[in-house]
PQR file with spaces between the fields and no chain letter, atoms N, CA, C, O and H, PARSE charges and radii, in Angstrom:
ATOM       1  N    MET     1       9.892  -13.865  -11.827 -0.4000 1.5000
ATOM       2  CA   MET     1       8.932  -13.057  -11.091 -0.0000 2.0000
ATOM       3  C    MET     1       9.406  -12.765   -9.645  0.5500 1.7000
ATOM       4  O    MET     1       9.724  -13.708   -8.920 -0.5500 1.4000
ATOM       5  N    PRO     2       9.461  -11.475   -9.203 -0.5600 1.5000
ATOM       6  CA   PRO     2       9.872  -11.201   -7.740  0.2800 2.0000
ATOM       7  C    PRO     2       8.887  -11.760   -6.858  0.5500 1.7000
ATOM       8  O    PRO     2       7.700  -11.884   -7.162 -0.5500 1.4000
ATOM       9  N    ILE     3       9.437  -12.123   -5.670 -0.4000 1.5000
ATOM      10  CA   ILE     3       8.675  -12.525   -4.490 -0.0000 2.0000
ATOM      11  C    ILE     3       8.914  -11.558   -3.482  0.5500 1.7000
ATOM      12  O    ILE     3      10.058  -11.129   -3.331 -0.5500 1.4000
ATOM      13  H    ILE     3      10.401  -12.023   -5.424  0.4000 1.0000
ATOM      14  N    GLU     4       7.828  -11.098   -2.657 -0.4000 1.5000
ATOM      15  CA   GLU     4       7.890  -10.029   -1.710 -0.0000 2.0000
ATOM      16  C    GLU     4       7.960  -10.620   -0.559  0.5500 1.7000
ATOM      17  O    GLU     4       7.195  -11.558   -0.339 -0.5500 1.4000
ATOM      18  H    GLU     4       6.899  -11.447   -2.779  0.4000 1.0000
ATOM      19  N    VAL     5       8.950  -10.174    0.482 -0.4000 1.5000
ATOM      20  CA   VAL     5       9.103  -10.711    1.761 -0.0000 2.0000
ATOM      21  C    VAL     5       8.905   -9.514    2.759  0.5500 1.7000
ATOM      22  O    VAL     5       9.825   -8.706    2.887 -0.5500 1.4000
ATOM      23  H    VAL     5       9.572   -9.412    0.303  0.4000 1.0000
ATOM      24  N    ARG     6       7.815   -9.380    3.423 -0.4000 1.5000
ATOM      25  CA   ARG     6       7.534   -8.341    4.284 -0.0000 2.0000
ATOM      26  C    ARG     6       7.911   -8.753    5.731  0.5500 1.7000
ATOM      27  O    ARG     6       7.600   -9.885    6.102 -0.5500 1.4000
ATOM      28  H    ARG     6       7.068  -10.036    3.319  0.4000 1.0000
ATOM      29  N    ILE     7       8.506   -7.981    6.503 -0.4000 1.5000
ATOM      30  CA   ILE     7       8.808   -8.106    7.946 -0.0000 2.0000
ATOM      31  C    ILE     7       8.326   -7.068    8.874  0.5500 1.7000
ATOM      32  O    ILE     7       8.102   -5.910    8.522 -0.5500 1.4000
ATOM      33  H    ILE     7       8.759   -7.061    6.201  0.4000 1.0000
ATOM      34  N    SER     8       8.169   -7.526   10.090 -0.4000 1.5000
ATOM      35  CA   SER     8       7.586   -6.617   11.128 -0.0000 2.0000
ATOM      36  C    SER     8       8.615   -5.611   11.613  0.5500 1.7000
ATOM      37  O    SER     8       8.249   -4.680   12.331 -0.5500 1.4000
ATOM      38  H    SER     8       8.351   -8.467   10.376  0.4000 1.0000
ATOM      39  N    GLU     9       9.875   -5.751   11.259 -0.4000 1.5000
ATOM      40  CA   GLU     9      10.942   -4.695   11.915 -0.0000 2.0000
ATOM      41  C    GLU     9      11.474   -4.111   10.508  0.5500 1.7000
ATOM      42  O    GLU     9      12.215   -4.777    9.785 -0.5500 1.4000
ATOM      43  H    GLU     9      10.173   -6.507   10.676  0.4000 1.0000
ATOM      44  N    PRO    10      11.072   -2.922   10.209 -0.5600 1.5000
ATOM      45  CA   PRO    10      11.628   -2.137    9.014  0.2800 2.0000
ATOM      46  C    PRO    10      13.066   -1.927    9.030  0.5500 1.7000
ATOM      47  O    PRO    10      13.692   -1.897    7.971 -0.5500 1.4000
ATOM      48  N    LEU    11      13.742   -1.752   10.370 -0.4000 1.5000
ATOM      49  CA   LEU    11      14.984   -1.379   10.381 -0.0000 2.0000
ATOM      50  C    LEU    11      15.953   -2.705    9.854  0.5500 1.7000
ATOM      51  O    LEU    11      17.102   -2.525    9.450 -0.5500 1.4000
ATOM      52  H    LEU    11      13.233   -1.776   11.231  0.4000 1.0000
ATOM      53  N    LEU    12      15.412   -3.846    9.912 -0.4000 1.5000
ATOM      54  CA   LEU    12      16.147   -5.043    9.435 -0.0000 2.0000
ATOM      55  C    LEU    12      16.092   -5.375    7.824  0.5500 1.7000
ATOM      56  O    LEU    12      16.811   -6.232    7.309 -0.5500 1.4000
ATOM      57  H    LEU    12      14.478   -3.992   10.240  0.4000 1.0000
ATOM      58  N    VAL    13      15.220   -4.643    7.161 -0.4000 1.5000
ATOM      59  CA   VAL    13      15.110   -4.963    5.724 -0.0000 2.0000
ATOM      60  C    VAL    13      16.310   -4.976    5.057  0.5500 1.7000
ATOM      61  O    VAL    13      16.520   -5.915    4.290 -0.5500 1.4000
ATOM      62  H    VAL    13      14.636   -3.947    7.580  0.4000 1.0000
ATOM      63  N    ASP    14      17.164   -4.092    5.201 -0.4000 1.5000
ATOM      64  CA   ASP    14      18.426   -3.919    4.511 -0.0000 2.0000
ATOM      65  C    ASP    14      19.294   -5.192    4.888  0.5500 1.7000
ATOM      66  O    ASP    14      19.945   -5.768    4.016 -0.5500 1.4000
ATOM      67  H    ASP    14      16.994   -3.329    5.824  0.4000 1.0000
ATOM      68  N    GLU    15      19.291   -5.585    6.103 -0.4000 1.5000
ATOM      69  CA   GLU    15      20.249   -6.637    6.608 -0.0000 2.0000
ATOM      70  C    GLU    15      19.608   -8.012    5.922  0.5500 1.7000
ATOM      71  O    GLU    15      20.389   -8.930    5.671 -0.5500 1.4000
ATOM      72  H    GLU    15      18.763   -5.117    6.812  0.4000 1.0000
ATOM      73  N    LEU    16      18.378   -8.143    5.658 -0.4000 1.5000
ATOM      74  CA   LEU    16      17.757   -9.228    5.083 -0.0000 2.0000
ATOM      75  C    LEU    16      17.964   -9.172    3.638  0.5500 1.7000
ATOM      76  O    LEU    16      18.119  -10.267    3.099 -0.5500 1.4000
ATOM      77  H    LEU    16      17.743   -7.398    5.862  0.4000 1.0000
ATOM      78  N    VAL    17      18.002   -8.099    2.868 -0.4000 1.5000
ATOM      79  CA   VAL    17      18.415   -7.951    1.574 -0.0000 2.0000
ATOM      80  C    VAL    17      19.770   -8.357    1.319  0.5500 1.7000
ATOM      81  O    VAL    17      20.057   -8.978    0.296 -0.5500 1.4000
ATOM      82  H    VAL    17      17.876   -7.209    3.306  0.4000 1.0000
ATOM      83  N    THR    18      20.670   -8.024    2.240 -0.4000 1.5000
ATOM      84  CA   THR    18      22.041   -8.388    2.127 -0.0000 2.0000
ATOM      85  C    THR    18      22.315   -9.891    2.244  0.5500 1.7000
ATOM      86  O    THR    18      23.183  -10.481    1.601 -0.5500 1.4000
ATOM      87  H    THR    18      20.437   -7.519    3.071  0.4000 1.0000
ATOM      88  N    ALA    19      21.503  -10.435    3.111 -0.4000 1.5000
ATOM      89  CA   ALA    19      21.580  -12.005    3.256 -0.0000 2.0000
ATOM      90  C    ALA    19      21.088  -12.669    2.092  0.5500 1.7000
ATOM      91  O    ALA    19      21.590  -13.734    1.732 -0.5500 1.4000
ATOM      92  H    ALA    19      20.797   -9.957    3.633  0.4000 1.0000
ATOM      93  N    PHE    20      20.096  -12.099    1.438 -0.4000 1.5000
ATOM      94  CA   PHE    20      19.670  -12.771    0.071 -0.0000 2.0000
ATOM      95  C    PHE    20      20.753  -12.628   -1.028  0.5500 1.7000
ATOM      96  O    PHE    20      20.952  -13.525   -1.847 -0.5500 1.4000
ATOM      97  H    PHE    20      19.688  -11.234    1.730  0.4000 1.0000
ATOM      98  N    LEU    21      21.450  -11.454   -1.015 -0.4000 1.5000
ATOM      99  CA   LEU    21      22.322  -11.319   -1.982 -0.0000 2.0000
ATOM     100  C    LEU    21      23.502  -12.089   -1.707  0.5500 1.7000
ATOM     101  O    LEU    21      24.023  -12.667   -2.661 -0.5500 1.4000
ATOM     102  H    LEU    21      21.288  -10.725   -0.350  0.4000 1.0000
ATOM     103  N    ARG    22      24.013  -12.195   -0.561 -0.4000 1.5000
ATOM     104  CA   ARG    22      25.168  -13.066   -0.209 -0.0000 2.0000
ATOM     105  C    ARG    22      24.827  -14.606   -0.622  0.5500 1.7000
ATOM     106  O    ARG    22      25.718  -15.410   -0.897 -0.5500 1.4000
ATOM     107  H    ARG    22      23.590  -11.726    0.214  0.4000 1.0000
ATOM     108  N    ASN    23      23.464  -14.924   -0.635 -0.4000 1.5000
ATOM     109  CA   ASN    23      23.189  -16.350   -0.998 -0.0000 2.0000
ATOM     110  C    ASN    23      22.729  -16.525   -2.430  0.5500 1.7000
ATOM     111  O    ASN    23      21.953  -17.425   -2.748 -0.5500 1.4000
ATOM     112  H    ASN    23      22.740  -14.271   -0.412  0.4000 1.0000
ATOM     113  N    GLY    24      23.194  -15.697   -3.237 -0.4000 1.5000
ATOM     114  CA   GLY    24      22.896  -15.807   -4.793 -0.0000 2.0000
ATOM     115  C    GLY    24      21.616  -15.318   -5.212  0.5500 1.7000
ATOM     116  O    GLY    24      21.263  -15.631   -6.349 -0.5500 1.4000
ATOM     117  H    GLY    24      23.825  -14.966   -2.978  0.4000 1.0000
ATOM     118  N    CYS    25      20.816  -14.577   -4.481 -0.4000 1.5000
ATOM     119  CA   CYS    25      19.695  -14.180   -5.040 -0.0000 2.0000
ATOM     120  C    CYS    25      19.653  -12.836   -5.568  0.5500 1.7000
ATOM     121  O    CYS    25      20.661  -12.222   -5.220 -0.5500 1.4000
ATOM     122  H    CYS    25      21.103  -14.323   -3.558  0.4000 1.0000
ATOM     123  N    VAL    26      18.907  -12.183   -6.240 -0.4000 1.5000
ATOM     124  CA   VAL    26      18.698  -10.659   -6.597 -0.0000 2.0000
ATOM     125  C    VAL    26      17.629  -10.351   -5.571  0.5500 1.7000
ATOM     126  O    VAL    26      16.659  -11.068   -5.322 -0.5500 1.4000
ATOM     127  H    VAL    26      18.088  -12.682   -6.523  0.4000 1.0000
ATOM     128  N    ALA    27      17.928   -9.195   -5.008 -0.4000 1.5000
ATOM     129  CA   ALA    27      17.059   -8.618   -3.878 -0.0000 2.0000
ATOM     130  C    ALA    27      17.237   -7.050   -3.782  0.5500 1.7000
ATOM     131  O    ALA    27      18.298   -6.439   -3.910 -0.5500 1.4000
ATOM     132  H    ALA    27      18.715   -8.612   -5.209  0.4000 1.0000
ATOM     133  N    GLN    28      16.140   -6.587   -3.563 -0.4000 1.5000
ATOM     134  CA   GLN    28      16.253   -4.997   -3.212 -0.0000 2.0000
ATOM     135  C    GLN    28      15.026   -4.625   -2.368  0.5500 1.7000
ATOM     136  O    GLN    28      13.986   -5.284   -2.355 -0.5500 1.4000
ATOM     137  H    GLN    28      15.279   -7.083   -3.459  0.4000 1.0000
ATOM     138  N    ARG    29      15.255   -3.478   -1.647 -0.4000 1.5000
ATOM     139  CA   ARG    29      14.200   -3.037   -0.779 -0.0000 2.0000
ATOM     140  C    ARG    29      12.926   -2.698   -1.606  0.5500 1.7000
ATOM     141  O    ARG    29      13.025   -2.030   -2.635 -0.5500 1.4000
ATOM     142  H    ARG    29      16.099   -2.942   -1.658  0.4000 1.0000
ATOM     143  N    GLY    30      11.796   -3.135   -1.180 -0.4000 1.5000
ATOM     144  CA   GLY    30      10.450   -2.988   -1.918 -0.0000 2.0000
ATOM     145  C    GLY    30       9.927   -1.705   -1.165  0.5500 1.7000
ATOM     146  O    GLY    30       9.770   -0.676   -1.822 -0.5500 1.4000
ATOM     147  H    GLY    30      11.716   -3.678   -0.344  0.4000 1.0000
ATOM     148  N    SER    31       9.678   -1.718    0.045 -0.4000 1.5000
ATOM     149  CA   SER    31       8.995   -0.635    0.749 -0.0000 2.0000
ATOM     150  C    SER    31       9.707   -0.405    2.173  0.5500 1.7000
ATOM     151  O    SER    31      10.768   -0.977    2.426 -0.5500 1.4000
ATOM     152  H    SER    31       9.805   -2.553    0.579  0.4000 1.0000
ATOM     153  N    ASP    32       9.113    0.410    3.044 -0.4000 1.5000
ATOM     154  CA   ASP    32       9.622    0.361    4.383 -0.0000 2.0000
ATOM     155  C    ASP    32       9.962   -0.950    4.992  0.5500 1.7000
ATOM     156  O    ASP    32      11.037   -1.125    5.566 -0.5500 1.4000
ATOM     157  H    ASP    32       8.252    0.874    2.838  0.4000 1.0000
ATOM     158  N    ASP    33       8.974   -1.960    4.861 -0.4000 1.5000
ATOM     159  CA   ASP    33       9.006   -3.042    5.628 -0.0000 2.0000
ATOM     160  C    ASP    33       9.123   -4.367    4.779  0.5500 1.7000
ATOM     161  O    ASP    33       8.831   -5.460    5.262 -0.5500 1.4000
ATOM     162  H    ASP    33       8.101   -1.818    4.394  0.4000 1.0000
ATOM     163  N    SER    34       9.581   -4.199    3.447 -0.4000 1.5000
ATOM     164  CA   SER    34       9.564   -5.414    2.536 -0.0000 2.0000
ATOM     165  C    SER    34      10.752   -5.239    1.492  0.5500 1.7000
ATOM     166  O    SER    34      11.256   -4.167    1.157 -0.5500 1.4000
ATOM     167  H    SER    34       9.818   -3.310    3.055  0.4000 1.0000
ATOM     168  N    CYS    35      11.080   -6.455    1.067 -0.4000 1.5000
ATOM     169  CA   CYS    35      12.053   -6.491   -0.126 -0.0000 2.0000
ATOM     170  C    CYS    35      11.372   -7.351   -1.220  0.5500 1.7000
ATOM     171  O    CYS    35      10.377   -8.056   -1.056 -0.5500 1.4000
ATOM     172  H    CYS    35      10.671   -7.326    1.339  0.4000 1.0000
ATOM     173  N    LEU    36      12.040   -7.184   -2.309 -0.4000 1.5000
ATOM     174  CA   LEU    36      11.534   -8.067   -3.614 -0.0000 2.0000
ATOM     175  C    LEU    36      12.753   -8.831   -3.847  0.5500 1.7000
ATOM     176  O    LEU    36      13.858   -8.294   -3.934 -0.5500 1.4000
ATOM     177  H    LEU    36      12.849   -6.611   -2.443  0.4000 1.0000
ATOM     178  N    VAL    37      12.533  -10.197   -3.957 -0.4000 1.5000
ATOM     179  CA   VAL    37      13.561  -11.189   -4.133 -0.0000 2.0000
ATOM     180  C    VAL    37      13.212  -12.179   -5.439  0.5500 1.7000
ATOM     181  O    VAL    37      12.118  -12.670   -5.717 -0.5500 1.4000
ATOM     182  H    VAL    37      11.636  -10.633   -3.887  0.4000 1.0000
ATOM     183  N    VAL    38      14.416  -12.311   -6.115 -0.4000 1.5000
ATOM     184  CA   VAL    38      14.231  -13.311   -7.301 -0.0000 2.0000
ATOM     185  C    VAL    38      15.178  -14.388   -6.944  0.5500 1.7000
ATOM     186  O    VAL    38      16.343  -14.112   -6.656 -0.5500 1.4000
ATOM     187  H    VAL    38      15.304  -11.912   -5.889  0.4000 1.0000
ATOM     188  N    HIS    39      14.780  -15.482   -6.947 -0.4000 1.5000
ATOM     189  CA   HIS    39      15.651  -16.878   -6.722 -0.0000 2.0000
ATOM     190  C    HIS    39      16.130  -17.238   -8.028  0.5500 1.7000
ATOM     191  O    HIS    39      15.359  -17.976   -8.642 -0.5500 1.4000
ATOM     192  H    HIS    39      13.834  -15.706   -7.181  0.4000 1.0000
ATOM     193  N    VAL    40      17.185  -16.922   -8.620 -0.4000 1.5000
ATOM     194  CA   VAL    40      17.696  -17.187  -10.041 -0.0000 2.0000
ATOM     195  C    VAL    40      17.929  -18.590  -10.260  0.5500 1.7000
ATOM     196  O    VAL    40      17.957  -19.018  -11.414 -0.5500 1.4000
ATOM     197  H    VAL    40      17.811  -16.322   -8.122  0.4000 1.0000
ATOM     198  N    HIS    41      18.110  -19.402   -9.205 -0.4000 1.5000
ATOM     199  CA   HIS    41      18.495  -20.683   -9.515 -0.0000 2.0000
ATOM     200  C    HIS    41      17.479  -21.698   -9.316  0.5500 1.7000
ATOM     201  O    HIS    41      17.732  -22.898   -9.429 -0.5500 1.4000
ATOM     202  H    HIS    41      18.087  -19.054   -8.267  0.4000 1.0000
ATOM     203  N    ALA    42      16.266  -21.212   -9.004 -0.4000 1.5000
ATOM     204  CA   ALA    42      15.069  -22.054   -8.785 -0.0000 2.0000
ATOM     205  C    ALA    42      14.597  -22.562  -10.239  0.5500 1.7000
ATOM     206  O    ALA    42      14.709  -21.834  -11.226 -0.5500 1.4000
ATOM     207  H    ALA    42      16.060  -20.237   -8.912  0.4000 1.0000
ATOM     208  N    ALA    43      14.103  -23.759  -10.297 -0.4000 1.5000
ATOM     209  CA   ALA    43      13.763  -24.276  -11.578 -0.0000 2.0000
ATOM     210  C    ALA    43      12.234  -23.776  -12.005  0.5500 1.7000
ATOM     211  O    ALA    43      11.857  -23.842  -13.175 -0.5500 1.4000
ATOM     212  H    ALA    43      14.012  -24.350   -9.495  0.4000 1.0000
ATOM     213  N    HIS    44      11.431  -23.291  -10.977 -0.4000 1.5000
ATOM     214  CA   HIS    44      10.092  -22.822  -11.478 -0.0000 2.0000
ATOM     215  C    HIS    44       9.679  -22.010  -10.088  0.5500 1.7000
ATOM     216  O    HIS    44      10.378  -22.005   -9.075 -0.5500 1.4000
ATOM     217  H    HIS    44      11.738  -23.238  -10.027  0.4000 1.0000
ATOM     218  N    ALA    45       8.470  -21.358  -10.230 -0.4000 1.5000
ATOM     219  CA   ALA    45       8.025  -20.383   -9.295 -0.0000 2.0000
ATOM     220  C    ALA    45       7.737  -21.009   -7.901  0.5500 1.7000
ATOM     221  O    ALA    45       7.979  -20.392   -6.863 -0.5500 1.4000
ATOM     222  H    ALA    45       7.902  -21.363  -11.053  0.4000 1.0000
ATOM     223  N    LYS    46       7.202  -22.277   -7.922 -0.4000 1.5000
ATOM     224  CA   LYS    46       6.849  -22.975   -6.709 -0.0000 2.0000
ATOM     225  C    LYS    46       8.164  -23.305   -5.944  0.5500 1.7000
ATOM     226  O    LYS    46       8.149  -23.217   -4.717 -0.5500 1.4000
ATOM     227  H    LYS    46       7.005  -22.778   -8.765  0.4000 1.0000
ATOM     228  N    GLU    47       9.170  -23.636   -6.517 -0.4000 1.5000
ATOM     229  CA   GLU    47      10.411  -23.917   -5.991 -0.0000 2.0000
ATOM     230  C    GLU    47      11.063  -22.758   -5.282  0.5500 1.7000
ATOM     231  O    GLU    47      11.611  -22.791   -4.180 -0.5500 1.4000
ATOM     232  H    GLU    47       9.183  -23.708   -7.515  0.4000 1.0000
ATOM     233  N    ALA    48      10.897  -21.577   -6.207 -0.4000 1.5000
ATOM     234  CA   ALA    48      11.589  -20.395   -5.618 -0.0000 2.0000
ATOM     235  C    ALA    48      10.779  -19.996   -4.251  0.5500 1.7000
ATOM     236  O    ALA    48      11.396  -19.716   -3.223 -0.5500 1.4000
ATOM     237  H    ALA    48      10.452  -21.550   -7.102  0.4000 1.0000
ATOM     238  N    ARG    49       9.526  -19.992   -4.311 -0.4000 1.5000
ATOM     239  CA   ARG    49       8.728  -19.597   -3.124 -0.0000 2.0000
ATOM     240  C    ARG    49       9.098  -20.530   -2.057  0.5500 1.7000
ATOM     241  O    ARG    49       9.361  -20.034   -0.961 -0.5500 1.4000
ATOM     242  H    ARG    49       9.025  -20.219   -5.146  0.4000 1.0000
ATOM     243  N    GLN    50       9.163  -21.844   -2.203 -0.4000 1.5000
ATOM     244  CA   GLN    50       9.454  -22.739   -1.052 -0.0000 2.0000
ATOM     245  C    GLN    50      10.966  -22.396   -0.530  0.5500 1.7000
ATOM     246  O    GLN    50      11.146  -22.286    0.683 -0.5500 1.4000
ATOM     247  H    GLN    50       8.950  -22.247   -3.094  0.4000 1.0000
ATOM     248  N    GLU    51      11.884  -22.253   -1.303 -0.4000 1.5000
ATOM     249  CA   GLU    51      13.255  -22.158   -0.789 -0.0000 2.0000
ATOM     250  C    GLU    51      13.358  -20.641   -0.208  0.5500 1.7000
ATOM     251  O    GLU    51      14.065  -20.435    0.779 -0.5500 1.4000
ATOM     252  H    GLU    51      11.737  -22.341   -2.288  0.4000 1.0000
ATOM     253  N    LEU    52      12.840  -19.873   -0.662 -0.4000 1.5000
ATOM     254  CA   LEU    52      12.806  -18.414   -0.100 -0.0000 2.0000
ATOM     255  C    LEU    52      12.182  -18.456    1.286  0.5500 1.7000
ATOM     256  O    LEU    52      12.730  -17.903    2.239 -0.5500 1.4000
ATOM     257  H    LEU    52      12.265  -20.040   -1.463  0.4000 1.0000
ATOM     258  N    ALA    53      10.935  -19.169    1.402 -0.4000 1.5000
ATOM     259  CA   ALA    53      10.218  -19.225    2.601 -0.0000 2.0000
ATOM     260  C    ALA    53      11.112  -20.022    3.708  0.5500 1.7000
ATOM     261  O    ALA    53      11.116  -19.691    4.893 -0.5500 1.4000
ATOM     262  H    ALA    53      10.490  -19.618    0.627  0.4000 1.0000
ATOM     263  N    PHE    54      11.843  -21.073    3.204 -0.4000 1.5000
ATOM     264  CA   PHE    54      12.800  -21.870    4.097 -0.0000 2.0000
ATOM     265  C    PHE    54      13.937  -20.766    4.487  0.5500 1.7000
ATOM     266  O    PHE    54      14.318  -20.639    5.651 -0.5500 1.4000
ATOM     267  H    PHE    54      11.840  -21.342    2.241  0.4000 1.0000
ATOM     268  N    PHE    55      14.378  -20.082    3.552 -0.4000 1.5000
ATOM     269  CA   PHE    55      15.465  -19.131    4.041 -0.0000 2.0000
ATOM     270  C    PHE    55      15.069  -18.007    5.125  0.5500 1.7000
ATOM     271  O    PHE    55      15.772  -17.700    6.088 -0.5500 1.4000
ATOM     272  H    PHE    55      14.068  -20.185    2.607  0.4000 1.0000
ATOM     273  N    VAL    56      13.874  -17.473    4.812 -0.4000 1.5000
ATOM     274  CA   VAL    56      13.422  -16.522    5.698 -0.0000 2.0000
ATOM     275  C    VAL    56      13.150  -17.217    7.087  0.5500 1.7000
ATOM     276  O    VAL    56      13.391  -16.563    8.102 -0.5500 1.4000
ATOM     277  H    VAL    56      13.303  -17.722    4.030  0.4000 1.0000
ATOM     278  N    ARG    57      12.693  -18.420    7.189 -0.4000 1.5000
ATOM     279  CA   ARG    57      12.547  -19.012    8.444 -0.0000 2.0000
ATOM     280  C    ARG    57      13.808  -19.186    9.206  0.5500 1.7000
ATOM     281  O    ARG    57      13.808  -19.030   10.427 -0.5500 1.4000
ATOM     282  H    ARG    57      12.498  -18.951    6.365  0.4000 1.0000
ATOM     283  N    ALA    58      14.932  -19.517    8.522 -0.4000 1.5000
ATOM     284  CA   ALA    58      16.195  -19.777    8.908 -0.0000 2.0000
ATOM     285  C    ALA    58      16.759  -18.365    9.385  0.5500 1.7000
ATOM     286  O    ALA    58      17.433  -18.297   10.413 -0.5500 1.4000
ATOM     287  H    ALA    58      14.932  -19.644    7.530  0.4000 1.0000
ATOM     288  N    TRP    59      16.493  -17.325    8.677 -0.4000 1.5000
ATOM     289  CA   TRP    59      16.959  -16.075    9.090 -0.0000 2.0000
ATOM     290  C    TRP    59      16.321  -15.523   10.430  0.5500 1.7000
ATOM     291  O    TRP    59      16.947  -14.882   11.275 -0.5500 1.4000
ATOM     292  H    TRP    59      15.945  -17.380    7.841  0.4000 1.0000
ATOM     293  N    GLN    60      14.982  -15.866   10.499 -0.4000 1.5000
ATOM     294  CA   GLN    60      14.302  -15.469   11.679 -0.0000 2.0000
ATOM     295  C    GLN    60      14.730  -16.175   12.831  0.5500 1.7000
ATOM     296  O    GLN    60      14.388  -15.695   13.912 -0.5500 1.4000
ATOM     297  H    GLN    60      14.474  -16.386    9.813  0.4000 1.0000
ATOM     298  N    LEU    61      15.474  -17.320   12.830 -0.4000 1.5000
ATOM     299  CA   LEU    61      16.106  -17.857   13.972 -0.0000 2.0000
ATOM     300  C    LEU    61      17.117  -16.953   14.614  0.5500 1.7000
ATOM     301  O    LEU    61      17.371  -17.015   15.817 -0.5500 1.4000
ATOM     302  H    LEU    61      15.751  -17.710   11.952  0.4000 1.0000
ATOM     303  N    GLN    62      17.714  -16.073   13.749 -0.4000 1.5000
ATOM     304  CA   GLN    62      18.705  -15.071   14.307 -0.0000 2.0000
ATOM     305  C    GLN    62      17.967  -13.908   14.849  0.5500 1.7000
ATOM     306  O    GLN    62      18.522  -13.171   15.664 -0.5500 1.4000
ATOM     307  H    GLN    62      17.508  -16.023   12.772  0.4000 1.0000
ATOM     308  N    HIS    63      16.614  -13.668   14.409 -0.4000 1.5000
ATOM     309  CA   HIS    63      15.784  -12.505   14.787 -0.0000 2.0000
ATOM     310  C    HIS    63      14.329  -13.049   15.246  0.5500 1.7000
ATOM     311  O    HIS    63      13.273  -12.842   14.649 -0.5500 1.4000
ATOM     312  H    HIS    63      16.162  -14.267   13.747  0.4000 1.0000
ATOM     313  N    PRO    64      14.502  -13.770   16.403 -0.5600 1.5000
ATOM     314  CA   PRO    64      13.135  -14.323   16.839  0.2800 2.0000
ATOM     315  C    PRO    64      11.865  -13.436   17.117  0.5500 1.7000
ATOM     316  O    PRO    64      10.705  -13.846   17.154 -0.5500 1.4000
ATOM     317  N    ALA    65      12.300  -12.143   17.306 -0.4000 1.5000
ATOM     318  CA   ALA    65      11.218  -11.162   17.596 -0.0000 2.0000
ATOM     319  C    ALA    65      10.517  -10.841   16.344  0.5500 1.7000
ATOM     320  O    ALA    65       9.397  -10.334   16.408 -0.5500 1.4000
ATOM     321  H    ALA    65      13.242  -11.810   17.276  0.4000 1.0000
ATOM     322  N    VAL    66      11.126  -11.113   15.101 -0.4000 1.5000
ATOM     323  CA   VAL    66      10.704  -10.538   13.809 -0.0000 2.0000
ATOM     324  C    VAL    66       9.676  -11.542   13.154  0.5500 1.7000
ATOM     325  O    VAL    66       9.993  -12.722   13.002 -0.5500 1.4000
ATOM     326  H    VAL    66      12.036  -11.524   15.049  0.4000 1.0000
ATOM     327  N    SER    67       8.507  -11.087   12.788 -0.4000 1.5000
ATOM     328  CA   SER    67       7.655  -11.996   11.989 -0.0000 2.0000
ATOM     329  C    SER    67       7.936  -11.545   10.503  0.5500 1.7000
ATOM     330  O    SER    67       8.411  -10.470   10.140 -0.5500 1.4000
ATOM     331  H    SER    67       8.250  -10.129   12.912  0.4000 1.0000
ATOM     332  N    ALA    68       7.566  -12.524    9.788 -0.4000 1.5000
ATOM     333  CA   ALA    68       7.756  -12.458    8.273 -0.0000 2.0000
ATOM     334  C    ALA    68       6.539  -13.111    7.476  0.5500 1.7000
ATOM     335  O    ALA    68       5.798  -13.987    7.923 -0.5500 1.4000
ATOM     336  H    ALA    68       7.179  -13.398   10.082  0.4000 1.0000
ATOM     337  N    VAL    69       6.476  -12.570    6.312 -0.4000 1.5000
ATOM     338  CA   VAL    69       5.367  -13.179    5.407 -0.0000 2.0000
ATOM     339  C    VAL    69       6.041  -13.072    4.079  0.5500 1.7000
ATOM     340  O    VAL    69       6.580  -12.036    3.692 -0.5500 1.4000
ATOM     341  H    VAL    69       7.078  -11.859    5.949  0.4000 1.0000
ATOM     342  N    VAL    70       5.986  -14.257    3.350 -0.4000 1.5000
ATOM     343  CA   VAL    70       6.582  -14.356    2.048 -0.0000 2.0000
ATOM     344  C    VAL    70       5.330  -14.553    0.998  0.5500 1.7000
ATOM     345  O    VAL    70       4.598  -15.542    1.019 -0.5500 1.4000
ATOM     346  H    VAL    70       5.547  -15.099    3.664  0.4000 1.0000
ATOM     347  N    THR    71       5.212  -13.569    0.170 -0.4000 1.5000
ATOM     348  CA   THR    71       4.030  -13.592   -0.782 -0.0000 2.0000
ATOM     349  C    THR    71       4.566  -13.643   -2.092  0.5500 1.7000
ATOM     350  O    THR    71       5.626  -13.103   -2.406 -0.5500 1.4000
ATOM     351  H    THR    71       5.807  -12.765    0.152  0.4000 1.0000
ATOM     352  N    PRO    72       3.698  -14.415   -3.006 -0.5600 1.5000
ATOM     353  CA   PRO    72       4.105  -14.448   -4.459  0.2800 2.0000
ATOM     354  C    PRO    72       3.871  -13.239   -5.230  0.5500 1.7000
ATOM     355  O    PRO    72       4.179  -13.198   -6.421 -0.5500 1.4000
């Protein structure tokens, strides 16, 4: 099941999608300010959500002005 990641800076969605793809996820732009991500190596939905949330927090370190929300 895809997990939506919504960010406050729509211009960076493609960059975030690329980061997910480089790290073994399936990802695509969902809307102007979001992307849909599948963590194919997660054992279950809870693990996928936790790992994607961790990944997004790490990505935000490079983009401190950007807020993000990970939703199931």
